[in-house]
C-alpha positions in Angstrom: 6.0 17.9 -12.1 9.0 15.6 -12.2 9.9 16.6 -8.7 8.6 14.6 -5.8 8.2 17.8 -3.8 6.1 19.4 -6.5 3.9 16.4 -6.9 3.4 16.1 -3.2 2.6 19.8 -2.8 0.1 19.7 -5.7 -1.5 16.5 -4.5 -1.9 17.7 -1.0 -3.3 21.0 -2.2 -5.8 19.3 -4.5 -6.9 17.0 -1.7 -7.3 19.9 0.8 -9.1 22.0 -1.8 -11.7 19.2 -2.6 -12.2 18.6 1.1 -12.6 22.3 1.9 -15.0 22.9 -1.0 -17.1 19.9 0.1 -17.1 21.0 3.7 -17.9 24.6 2.7 -20.9 23.5 0.6 -22.1 21.3 3.4 -21.8 24.2 5.9 -23.7 26.6 3.5 -26.5 24.1 3.0 -26.9 23.4 6.7 -26.8 27.1 7.5 -29.3 28.0 4.8 -31.6 25.2 5.9 -31.5 26.3 9.6 -32.2 30.0 8.7 -35.0 29.0 6.4 -36.5 26.9 9.2 -36.4 29.9 11.4 -38.1 32.0 8.7 -40.7 29.3 8.3 -41.4 29.4 12.1 -41.8 33.2 12.1 -44.1 33.1 9.0 -46.2 30.4 10.6 -46.6 32.3 13.9 -47.6 35.5 12.0 -50.1 33.6 9.8 -51.7 31.8 12.7 -52.2 35.0 14.7 -54.1 36.5 11.8 -56.0 33.3 11.2 -57.0 33.1 14.9 -58.5 36.6 14.7 -60.5 35.6 11.6 -61.7 32.5 13.3 -63.1 34.6 16.2 -65.0 36.8 13.7 -62.9 39.9 13.8 -63.9 42.1 10.9 -61.3 42.6 8.2 -60.7 46.3 9.0 -60.1 45.5 12.7 -57.4 42.8 12.1 -54.2 43.5 14.0 -51.4 43.1 11.5 -48.3 43.8 13.5 -44.9 44.3 11.9 -46.4 44.7 8.5 -43.0 45.5 7.0 -41.3 42.3 8.4 -44.4 40.1 8.1 -46.6 41.2 5.1 -50.0 39.5 5.2 -52.4 38.6 2.4 -55.8 36.9 3.0 -57.6 35.2 0.1 -61.0 33.6 -0.1 -61.8 30.2 -1.6 -61.7 31.6 -5.1 -58.2 33.0 -4.6 -59.3 36.7 -4.4 -57.5 38.9 -2.0 -59.8 40.1 0.8 -57.3 41.6 3.2 -53.7 42.9 2.6 -51.2 44.7 4.7 -51.4 48.4 4.5 -48.1 49.1 2.7 -48.1 46.0 0.6 -48.0 47.0 -3.0 -47.0 43.7 -4.8 -46.6 40.0 -3.9 -45.6 36.8 -5.6 -45.4 33.2 -4.3 -48.9 33.1 -2.8 -50.8 32.0 -5.8 -52.2 35.4 -6.5 -50.5 38.7 -7.3 -53.4 40.9 -6.4 -53.1 43.2 -3.5 -56.4 45.1 -3.8 -59.2 43.6 -1.7 -62.2 42.3 -3.6 -65.4 44.5 -3.7 -67.2 42.2 -1.4 -64.5 42.7 1.2 -64.8 46.5 1.6 -63.6 48.2 4.6 -65.4 47.3 7.8 -67.1 44.3 6.2 -67.4 41.0 8.0 -67.5 37.6 6.4 -71.1 36.6 5.8 -72.6 33.2 5.3 -73.5 34.1 1.7 -69.8 34.1 0.9 -69.6 30.4 1.7 -70.2 27.6 -0.7 -73.6 26.6 0.7 -76.0 26.9 3.6 -74.7 23.8 5.2 -71.3 25.4 5.9 -71.1 23.9 9.4 -69.7 20.8 8.0 -66.5 20.5 6.0 -66.9 19.9 2.3 -64.1 17.4 2.0 -63.2 16.7 5.6 -59.9 18.7 5.4 -61.1 22.2 6.0 -61.3 23.6 9.6 -64.7 23.8 11.2 -66.6 27.1 12.0 -64.5 29.4 14.2 -61.4 27.2 13.9 -57.9 27.4 12.5 -56.4 24.5 10.6 -54.2 22.3 12.7 -52.4 20.9 9.7 -48.8 21.9 8.9 -48.9 25.1 6.8 -47.7 25.1 3.2 -44.5 27.1 2.6 -43.4 28.9 -0.5 -40.8 31.4 -1.6 -41.8 34.7 -3.1 -41.2 38.4 -3.1 -43.2 41.3 -1.7 -43.0 45.1 -2.3 -43.6 46.9 1.0 -43.5 50.7 1.1 -41.6 50.7 -2.2 -39.0 48.1 -1.2 -39.0 44.7 -2.8 -37.4 41.8 -0.9 -37.5 38.0 -0.8 -39.8 36.4 1.7 -40.8 33.0 3.0 -44.6 32.6 3.0 -46.7 30.3 5.2 -50.3 29.5 4.2 -52.7 28.8 7.1 -56.5 28.1 6.6 -59.2 29.4 9.0 -62.9 29.3 8.9 -65.0 32.2 10.3 -67.9 31.7 12.6 -70.1 32.4 9.5 -68.6 29.4 7.7 -66.3 31.3 5.3 -63.0 29.5 4.7 -60.1 31.9 4.2 -56.4 31.4 3.6 -53.9 33.6 5.4 -50.5 34.2 3.8 -47.9 35.7 6.1 -44.3 36.2 5.1 -41.0 36.3 6.9 -38.0 38.1 5.4 -35.1 36.1 4.0 -32.7 39.1 4.1 -31.0 37.8 7.2 -30.6 34.3 5.7 -29.2 35.7 2.5 -26.8 38.0 4.3 -25.5 35.3 6.6 -25.0 32.9 3.6 -23.3 35.6 1.6 -21.1 36.5 4.5 -20.0 32.9 5.1 -19.6 32.3 1.3 -17.4 35.4 1.0 -15.3 34.4 4.0 -14.8 31.0 2.5 -13.9 32.3 -1.0 -11.4 34.7 0.6 -9.8 32.2 3.0 -9.7 29.2 0.7 -7.0 30.5 -1.6 -4.9 31.7 1.4 -5.3 28.3 3.1 -4.4 26.4 -0.1 -1.2 28.6 -0.5 -0.3 27.8 3.1 -0.9 24.0 2.6 1.2 24.0 -0.6 4.0 25.9 1.0 4.1 23.8 4.2 3.9 20.6 2.1 6.8 21.8 -0.1 9.0 22.7 2.9 8.2 19.5 4.8 8.8 17.3 1.8 12.0 19.1 1.0 13.2 18.6 4.5 12.2 14.9 4.5 13.9 14.3 1.2 17.1 16.1 2.1 18.8 12.8 3.3 17.7 11.2 0.0 19.7 13.8 -1.9 22.7 13.0 0.3 22.3 9.3 -0.4 22.1 10.0 -4.1 25.2 12.1 -4.2 27.2 9.5 -2.3 26.0 6.7 -4.6 27.0 8.8 -7.6 30.4 9.3 -6.0 30.8 5.6 -5.3 29.8 4.8 -8.9 32.3 7.3 -10.2 35.2 6.2 -8.0 34.3 2.5 -8.0 35.3 2.5 -4.3 32.8 0.0 -2.7 34.3 0.6 0.7 32.4 3.9 1.0 29.0 4.1 2.6 26.1 6.4 2.3 25.2 8.7 5.2 22.6 7.3 7.6 20.2 9.9 9.1 19.6 9.8 12.8 15.8 9.4 12.3 14.1 6.1 12.5 11.9 6.6 9.5 11.7 5.0 6.0 14.6 7.0 4.7 16.9 5.9 7.5 15.8 2.3 6.7 16.6 3.0 3.0 20.1 4.2 3.9 20.8 1.2 6.1 19.6 -1.2 3.4 21.7 0.6 0.8 24.8 0.2 3.1 24.0 -3.4 3.6 23.7 -3.9 -0.2 27.1 -2.1 -0.6 28.6 -4.4 2.0 27.3 -7.5 0.2 28.4 -6.1 -3.2 31.9 -5.3 -1.8 32.2 -8.8 -0.4 31.0 -10.3 -3.7 33.4 -8.3 -5.8 36.3 -9.1 -3.4 35.3 -12.8 -3.5 35.3 -12.6 -7.3 38.7 -11.0 -7.3 40.1 -13.6 -5.0 38.5 -16.3 -7.2 40.1 -14.9 -10.3 43.5 -14.6 -8.6 43.3 -18.1 -7.1 42.1 -19.6 -10.3 45.0 -18.0 -12.1 47.4 -19.3 -9.5 45.9 -22.8 -9.7 46.1 -22.9 -13.5 49.6 -21.5 -13.7 51.3 -24.5 -11.9 49.9 -27.4 -14.1 50.2 -25.3 -17.3 53.8 -24.4 -16.4 54.6 -27.9 -15.5 53.0 -29.3 -18.7 54.8 -26.7 -20.9 58.2 -27.6 -19.3 57.6 -31.3 -19.9 56.7 -30.6 -23.5 59.7 -28.4 -24.1 62.0 -31.0 -22.6 60.4 -33.7 -24.7 60.9 -31.5 -27.8 64.6 -31.2 -27.1 65.1 -34.6 -25.6 62.4 -37.0 -26.5 63.9 -39.7 -24.4 63.3 -37.6 -21.2 59.5 -37.2 -21.8 57.6 -37.9 -18.5 54.4 -39.1 -20.2 52.6 -40.1 -16.9 53.3 -36.6 -15.4 52.1 -34.9 -18.5 48.9 -36.9 -18.5 48.4 -36.2 -14.7 48.9 -32.5 -15.3 46.4 -32.6 -18.2 43.8 -34.4 -16.1 44.3 -31.9 -13.3 43.7 -29.1 -15.8 40.6 -30.8 -17.1 39.2 -31.3 -13.6 40.0 -27.7 -12.6 38.4 -26.3 -15.8 35.3 -28.4 -15.1 35.1 -27.1 -11.5 35.5 -23.5 -12.6 32.8 -24.0 -15.3 30.4 -25.4 -12.7 31.1 -22.6 -10.3 30.4 -20.1 -13.1 27.1 -21.7 -13.9 26.1 -21.7 -10.2 27.1 -18.1 -9.8 25.0 -17.2 -12.9 21.9 -18.7 -11.1 21.5 -21.9 -13.0 18.4 -23.8 -11.8 19.1 -27.3 -10.4 16.1 -28.8 -12.2 13.1 -30.6 -10.8 13.9 -34.3 -11.7 13.2 -36.9 -9.0 16.5 -38.4 -7.7 16.6 -41.4 -5.3 19.6 -40.7 -3.1 20.0 -44.2 -1.9 20.5 -45.6 -5.4 22.6 -42.6 -6.3 25.0 -43.2 -3.4 25.3 -46.9 -4.3 25.9 -46.1 -8.0 28.6 -43.5 -7.1 30.4 -45.8 -4.8 30.3 -48.7 -7.2 32.1 -46.6 -9.9 35.0 -45.7 -7.6 37.3 -48.6 -8.4 40.6 -46.7 -7.8 40.0 -45.6 -4.2 42.8 -46.5 -1.8 40.3 -47.2 1.0 37.1 -49.2 0.4 33.9 -47.2 1.1 31.3 -48.7 3.5 27.8 -48.0 2.4 24.8 -47.9 4.8 21.5 -47.5 3.0 18.4 -49.0 4.5 16.6 -51.5 2.3 13.2 -50.5 1.1 13.6 -46.9 2.0 12.4 -44.1 -0.3 14.9 -41.3 -0.2 13.6 -39.2 -3.1 14.5 -35.6 -3.6 14.0 -33.1 -6.4 17.0 -31.7 -8.3 19.8 -32.3 -10.8 21.1 -35.9 -10.7 24.5 -34.8 -12.2 25.0 -32.0 -9.6 24.0 -34.2 -6.6 26.3 -37.0 -7.9 29.1 -34.4 -8.0 28.4 -33.4 -4.4 28.6 -37.0 -3.2 31.8 -37.6 -5.3 33.5 -34.5 -3.9 32.7 -35.6 -0.3 34.0 -39.1 -0.9 37.2 -37.6 -2.5 37.7 -35.4 0.5 37.2 -38.4 2.8 39.7 -40.5 0.8 42.2 -37.8 1.0 42.1 -37.5 4.8 41.1 -41.0 6.0 43.5 -43.3 7.8 41.8 -46.6 7.2 38.0 -46.3 6.9 35.5 -44.3 4.9 31.7 -44.7 5.4 28.7 -43.2 3.8 25.1 -43.5 5.0 21.7 -42.4 3.9 18.7 -41.9 6.3 15.5 -40.0 6.6 15.8 -36.8 8.7 12.5 -35.1 9.4 11.1 -33.8 6.2 14.3 -34.4 4.3 17.0 -37.0 3.6 20.4 -36.9 5.2 23.6 -38.3 3.5 26.6 -38.6 5.9 30.2 -39.2 4.8 32.6 -40.1 7.6 36.3 -40.9 7.9 38.8 -41.7 10.6 41.3 -39.0 9.8 42.4 -36.1 11.8 39.1 -34.3 11.5 38.5 -30.6 10.9 39.3 -28.1 13.7 36.3 -26.4 15.0 37.5 -22.9 14.0 38.0 -24.1 10.4 34.6 -25.8 9.9 33.2 -22.9 8.0 36.4 -21.7 6.2 36.9 -25.0 4.5 33.7 -24.4 2.4 35.3 -21.3 0.9 36.8 -21.5 -2.6 40.4 -22.4 -3.0 40.8 -23.0 0.7 42.9 -26.1 1.7 44.2 -27.0 5.1 48.0 -27.4 5.4 47.9 -31.2 5.4 46.0 -31.2 2.1 48.4 -28.8 0.5 51.3 -31.1 1.4 49.8 -33.9 -0.7 50.4 -34.2 -4.4 46.7 -34.9 -5.0 45.6 -32.2 -2.6 43.2 -30.7 -5.2 42.5 -27.1 -5.9 40.3 -26.5 -2.9 37.0 -26.2 -4.9 35.3 -29.5 -4.1 33.7 -28.6 -0.8 32.8 -25.1 -2.0 31.0 -26.6 -5.0 29.3 -29.2 -2.7 27.9 -26.5 -0.4 26.8 -24.3 -3.3 24.9 -27.2 -5.0 23.3 -28.1 -1.7 22.2 -24.6 -1.1 20.7 -24.3 -4.6 18.7 -27.5 -3.9 17.2 -26.0 -0.7 19.5 -28.1 1.5 22.5 -27.7 3.8 26.0 -29.1 4.1 27.8 -29.0 7.4 30.8 -30.8 9.1 31.1 -32.2 12.5 33.3 -34.7 14.4 32.6 -38.3 13.4 32.3 -41.2 15.9 35.4 -42.7 14.2 37.4 -39.6 15.3 37.6 -37.9 11.9 35.2 -35.6 10.0 31.5 -36.2 9.4 30.0 -34.3 6.5 26.2 -34.1 6.6 24.3 -33.3 3.5 20.6 -32.6 4.1 18.1 -32.2 1.3 14.3 -31.7 1.4 12.3 -34.7 0.6 10.5 -34.8 -2.8 6.8 -33.9 -2.6 
């Protein structure tokens, strides 16, 4: 039962079994009802023929009772006494009386007499429901199930009861039967065929379901084996086989390969990150150690400003790495309301050591509120201004404006700009263009990567284009606070 194939086969077999049993019962019921309707019609025809003879005054011993074996007849008077029975009828049930011997008043050759009626005024119906003199009731006959023993053979019959009134005013009830042997035989034959064919059909359904499910799940087993091999070998460059079909399993294989591609890229990015971080940390640590060792041996040669600069660089790098680690771990940016115009003015006002004064363009009276982390957004603006300071020739400008359903912060400089083919690569971690690497304060190449990650986690975007001043224009877009 742990196998999908077994569960599918059992489930399909049970569903088919229930459906077939329900359909079989419905067929048997319909078939039986139709055959009983036919028997009712035969019994009614036979009863009306005898009733018609009685209504015309035919004596009892001259009644024509055709097919007495197939249609046994019993005629009773108003008191339920048998007055006429078929010749070979020995016993009968289902007609309200089991007697098969005519009453003494109905001896052979006798005719109904007015004295057998209820009263002298027999021309009129007693209750308005009996047929008149010489008439057969036009109402639908009453039907009942019973048995009859004819010529020593007992069988089931369907009886129809029809009333008739003789010309002398005697009301009689004619019971004529139609055999149910054909109905029983047909129902038994159909039931037997169903009971024989149902198990065979269920075996076929189970087998076909098993084979079809096995064939359908065969690619899944191939995917599972390949995934197990990838897990064992830790080789994320491998891919699972994709079947040529266009079904859900093929979609599963494609999605699995896409997941492996993303996972491989993530692992490779993590490896590069660790390698680049180690490389970036090695230089200031080695420089700081050298200075400390020299200072230990020759205190007069201690380069204190250089040691402080290396320590600050280590501190900044460690803070960047910690922030990236928190972002990679999925840290939520928060839902505080931040006014970007005020945040930009505050960030620029605190930059007292910049070599180029920053021009701020924030419309007065504007509401530029967004939801997020004030500290992280401040870090983004600071990183963009640091980058602009590093590359600008003589001017740096920052502006805040409404942009559709969001707020746009733009940082521009008049430097050399960013080549078009490098405008996406500069947002990768530890990526620095050659001119930045040539500077002593070129940074570790994490500022723009951190800025884009923070923008993305706030539901915004960070892009770079060419500024009107000729340099780079970094555009930060964030959705407006609700």
